[in-house]
C-alpha angles and dihedrals in degrees: 000000000000113000089207093061114079110197095172135263095273091056091049092047094049099036097085090054097056108108115213101189084111131003101297091198102049095088097052090043089053090051092049093049090054092058113098122221086247090057091053093043090053090052091050089052086065092064105102115246088233088069093056133074099197103027115210094004089060091047089053090051090052090047092053091046093051092046090051094048092049089055091045096045097099093049093048093049093044088053091050090051091048089053090051094238092146113077095204096050110102095193137282130092133289115253117220124202116240103249136169112243117228090196114117120176 
């Protein structure tokens, strides 16, 4: 693991507990893919207006960001694996199930 890269204390605390017998991220990615953009938008409506600077515009920006990150999750995690950021990964690549995304922008 690169000493220059600071991924945060939570990452470093949880990293040793990630089990790589199978792809440890496949299940949560599957759950995220099965959320609809309406599900996420409804969650964002629960954020109080007092926490936002630009109201619904900001909620829409967050929605687009989250939808994009869900799509990019496998690539981001594959990159992290290729950079050996996970201490329990002994090499190889993550396998991702072929799933149909419910996400619609």
